[in-house]
N, C-alpha and C positions, 0 to 999 in steps of 0.2 A: 504494500500500500504506500502510495506516495505521501510525502510530507504535506503537500497542498491539500490532498484529500483528507488527511487526518486533522489538519488544522480546521478545515471547513466543518468537519464532524464535531469538533469541540465547540465551535461557534454555534452550530445548529442545535447542539444540546442546551446551550444557554438560552437561545431564542425559544426553544420548546419549553424550558422551565419558566421563563418569563411569561409566556402565553398561558401556561398552567396557573401561575400565580394570579394573573388577571382574572381568570375564570373562577378561581377559588375565592378571591376577594369579592367578586360580584355575588357569589352564592352566600357568603357570610353576611354581606350587606343586607341582602333581601331577608335572610333568616333573622338577623338582629332587629331590623326595622319591624318586621311582622310580629316578632316577640314583644317588642315595645308597644306596638299597637294593641296587642292583647292586654298588656298591663294597663294601658290607658283606658281601654274599655272596661276592665275589671275594677280598677281603683279610681279612675278619673283624676289621677294626680298629674299636675302639670309638669312635674320634674321629668316625667317620661317623655314628654314632647321635646323638652330641651335636650334630653339625652339622645333622642332619635335624630335631631338635627346635628348634634355633635358627632354621632356615629356616622351619619351620612357624609359630613364634610371630611372627617378623618379618612374614611375609606375612599372617598373621591380623590383626595390628595395622594394616598398610597397607590391607588390605581393609576393615577397620572405618572407617578414615579416609575412603576414597573413598565408602563407603556413607553415612557421616554427611553428607558434602558433597552427595551426590546427593539425600538427603532434604531438606537445607536448600534446595537449588535447586528442588525440587518445591514446597516451601512458598512460595518466592518466586514461582514460576510461578502458583500459585493466588492469591497476593496481587495480582499484576499483572493476572491474568485478570479479577478483579472491579473493578479500578480503572476510572474513567472516562477517556476519551480525553485530556481536557485535563490529567489528573493524571500522565500518563506522563512520567517523567524519565530513563528508561534506566538506572536504578540497578541495579547487580548486587550490592549489599550484602546478603549472606545472614546476617550475624552476628546479627540480631535473631531469627532462626529457629533458632538453636543452643540449643535447650532441649528437655527431655523426651527423647523417643526419638531426637532428631536429634543428641544429643551423641556425641562420639567413643566414650566408654566404653560407652554403651548400644548403639551400633551394632556394636561389637566382639562384644557378647553378644546380637545379634539372632538370631532363630530360624534363619534361613538360614545364617548364618556359623557358629553353634554346631553345627548338624548337619553342614555340610561339613567344617569343621576338627576337629570332634569325632571324626568317622569317621577322618580322617587321623591324628589323635592316637592313637586306639585302635589303628589298624593299625601305626603307628610303635612303639607300646608293645609290641605283640605281636612285632614284628620284634626289638625291643631285648631282650625277655624271652628269646626263643629264641636270639638270638645271644650273649647274655651268659652262658648256661649254659656250663660248661667242657666244650667238645667236644674229644675226644681222637681224633685219627685215628692208627691204628696200621697200618702196612704191614708185613706179614710177608714176609720174604725167605728163601726156602729155602736159597739158597747161603750166606748168612751165619749161618743157623740162629738168629737172634735178632731181636728187634724193633728197628726203627730209632728208635723213641721210647724214650729212656732212662727215662721215668717208669714205664713198664710193661714188665716182662720177662715174656713169655709164651712158651710152647713153640711151636715152628713147626708149621704146619698142612700139610695135604697139597698145597694149591695156593696160589699167590700171590693174595691178596685184600686188599682194603682194608676194614677193619672200623671201624665207627662206634660209639663208646661215649660215653654221657653220664655224667660223673662226678656222682654224687649226694652232696651234702654233708648 
């Protein structure tokens, strides 16, 4: 096996690992966001909304990092591919390819990441909007003949029910 072919295999292994990292990060992002949504639905605690934004932003930045490294190694692969056999030195230095769309910042705002994380950001904002409205649950109990929620005093109804009111400010 030639040195050039071996060098290209090394670089390809790194590119494959970076692509795998991107996929795993997206999976973890969706898993954590959905888990936080269930906590929001269960507890109604606003800290989970903040934490979901935090998770979203951190994973977006990490995803951009791995995408920028993958792009740099693809450029390195193309650079090595056109080299002559005698010029192969097994260098894995990708730093000279960190420019243009291969920078970390540009990778964070690549089309694929903006679409993926933009949709998650939109969904998280929708969940935050609907969970931040002041929801008041009032359970009417016939035996006590008054509401269990002291904010609202309502006359008792014919049956035990749980009513959902959105307070509009």
